[in-house]
C-alpha angles and dihedrals in degrees: 000000000000089000091052091050092048091050092051092049090048092050094048092042090055090048090055092048095046116117120243113244110223092204096053111021122116124226088261092053093048092052087063086073115096111263096006114120131183095273094052091042090054088051090052092053091046090052090047092052092049102041110001120223120273094167131023088229089070086078091083087066087074119090108245095034112086132168094277094051091045091053090053095052105029094099089057095054132089137164 
């Protein structure tokens, strides 16, 4: 029973630590990033559909995501 509990905690812990993929994340997934609300998340998805992301740094091209916010979340991003 303890093993089962440990495995469940490990699984959910890894989910919480998983990086958000800018090229596949939904609006809901993007809002899990610190400081990213639904409006900004929708802008991220719109940008992705138009251009795609080749570098996480492109996120600062989106209104509502400046250098400061990018620095706060960059470790939680992937492509």
